[in-house]
N, C-alpha and C positions, 0 to 999 in steps of 0.2 A: 556469755554463761561458761562455766568451766565444764569440761569434759563433755562437751556437746556431740563431737564426733568421736564415735567408738568404731570399731573395725567392720562395721556392716558393709562399708563401701568396697572393701577390699574382696568380700565374697560375693556380693550381689551385683556389683557394677559390671563385671564381666558377663554375668548371666543375662542382666537386662540388656546390655549392650548388643549381645549375639541376638537376643530377641528383636531388638529394633532394627537389625539389618537382615533378618531372615524371615519375618512374618508382616502381616498387615493387620488392621484392626479387625475384630471378629465379625462386625457388620460393617463392612466398608461402605456400601452403598447408604447406609444411614448416618454415617459418622465423617467421612472424609472431608465434607465441607464444614465441619463444626470444630476445627482444631483450636480455635481461639474462644471456645465456649467458657464462660466465667460463671461463678456461683452468684447467687443474689447477694449483693452487698448488704442489704437490710437484715440479712440472717448472721452477719459477722460482727465479731466484737474487736478482734486485734488483726484482722486481715483486710485487704482492700477489695477482695472479690477478683482480682487480675492475678495476683501471685500468692503462693505458687500455682502455677497452672499445671495440673496434674497430667493433662493430656499431653503437654510438650515435654513434661519431665519423665514420664514412665513409657517404656516401650510396650507395645500391645501384647495381649495375652497370645499363647498359641492359637494358630488356627484349628478349627475343627477338622478331624479326621487326618490331622498332621502327626508325623512322629513325636513331636514335642508335645501335643496334647495327649497322645497314648501314654507317653513317660509320665507326664503329670498325673494323669488319671491312675496309672498302675501304682504310684506313690501313695495317693490318697487310699487306694483299696487296701494296700499293705499297712499303712499306718491304722486305718479304720479297724481292721481285723486284728491287729496287735494291741490296740488300746485296752487297758485294764478298766475294770469297773470304776476304780477310784479316778482314773484320767476322766472318764465320762462323767461322772458326778461333779468333778471340778469344773469341767467345760459347760455343764449345764447350770452350774451355780453362777458362771461368769456371763450369762446371756445379757444381763444388764449389769454394768460395772461402773466403778468410779474410784476416785483416788483412795478409798478406805479399802480396796481390794489389795492395796500395797502395803497396809498396815503390818502384816507378819515381817516385810523386809525393812520397815522403818522403826517400828516399836509400838508397844501396847498403848502408849500414850496418844498416838495418832488415832483419834476416834472422832465419829461424826458429832456435831454440836459443839465441839470444843474450839474449833477454828472457823467461825462464820466467814470471815473475809477470805480466807484461804479456799474454803469450800465454794463461794462464790466466784472467785478467780478461776479455779479449775473447772468449774461447771461451763464457764464461757470459753475456756481453752478447748475443752472437750467438745463443744458444740461446734466450734470453728472447724476443728478437725473432722467431725462428721459430716458437716455441710460440703468440705472440699472433697472428702471421699465419696460421698453420694454422687457428686456431679460427675465425677470419674466413673463410677458404677454405671450411671446412666449413659455415659457416652460408649462405653465398650460392650455393654449388655451381655456379659458372659454368664451362661447359665451355671448354676451351682452343680457341683459334683453329682449330687443325687437326683438331679434332673436328667442328666445324661445317663447315669446308672442308677435306675430306680431300686436295685437291690441294696443301695446305701441309704434308703429312706429311714429315718429314726426320729422318734420325738416329733415335736411341732415344727413344721417346716416355714421357711423364710421366703418371703416374695419377692426381696430384693436381688439385684444381681451380685456377682461373685468377685469380680477384680476392680480395683484392689480390695483387700480385706479392711472392713471398717474395725474390727476388734484389733487387728494387728496395727493399723494407723493410730488409732485412738489410744490404745494402751501404751504405744511407744512414745506418742507426743506427751502424755501425761508422765511417763517414765523420764523422759528427758527434762522436763522442767522440775519434777519432783527431785531429781538429781542435782539440780542447782540449789535446792534448799537443804538437801541432806547429802552433801557431797561425800561423807564417810560412808554412806549407804548405797553409792552409785551401782556398784556391780550386783547387788541383790535386787535392787529396783529394776534395772535393765533385764536381769534374768526373769523376773515376774512378768514383765511385759512380753518377753519372748515367749513365755509359758502360756499367757493368755491367747497369744496368737496362734500358737501350735496346736492347742486345744481344739480350734476350729477345723484343723485337718483331721484330728482323730474323731470327730463327729460328722465328718464328710460335708461339712458346711462350706469348706474352702479348699483350693488346691494349694500346693506349697508355693507356686508362683504369686498367688494372690497374697500370701503372707510376707514374702520377701519384698515384693512391690510396696505393700503397706509400710514396712520399716524404712524403706528409702524415701517414701512420700512423707512420713513423720519428721524426718530430719529437715526437709525443705520447709515443712510448715512451721517448725519451731524456729529455724533460722529467720524466716520472715516474719514471725511474731515478734522477734527480738527487736526488730526495726521500728516497732510501733511505741509511741511514747505511753499510751494508756496501758499497754501491756507491761512496760518497765515500771510504771507507777504501781500497778496493782501486785507485781511481783515484789516489788520493795515491801508494800504493806503485808503481803503474806509472810515474807521473811521476818519482820518485826513481829508479827503475831505468833509466829511459830517459836521464836526466840523467848518471847514473854511467856508463852504457855510451857516452856520446859524448865522455867526458873523454880 
């Protein structure tokens, strides 16, 4: 795929590497013996259940009561209180999202119901990304910011864990694959995914480190999907459908 790697690794790799040598998993007693935990293969379409292994790929989140955790929380609090009403409205509108959240970046022709094969393909892609991310969340068991600081509670709360961010991971996976279908829209598509992830900090659903980890995990997921024959076949069919739909 073209333009798969964008400069996230230049920004986030040093951050995640420093975390990996400085801290241990949030619930070490619960997780240290599970480093090879894999997702359920029956839930996957384009992955094997073994790769990418988010637990091996990602550094653990900051330890509770550590300076790193305090800095992460301070940024959540600052971003949350600085968010505008439009930011919050956008964030809530993205509670559930799919490829058509990217229509403003792609073009008005890209609408639900017009490209059924493409929709089905990306639904499978997103479900795979969700499964991998949920496996990592259940491993690290990081509480969400509003659990640690109840003053950040707003709207309907979520029961899942915080690290890595599902919205950040899934939106960036969709963006990377969409960028292969619409290479001339690459930058706008990636920017939209970044926005979807960052909105989750603005509503105190996630820490910045959750968002950064999700972006790194997304690149690993797409790289692994590219090795799958079914993925390549379905991607080719989506490309053909898009091309036909734009004539």
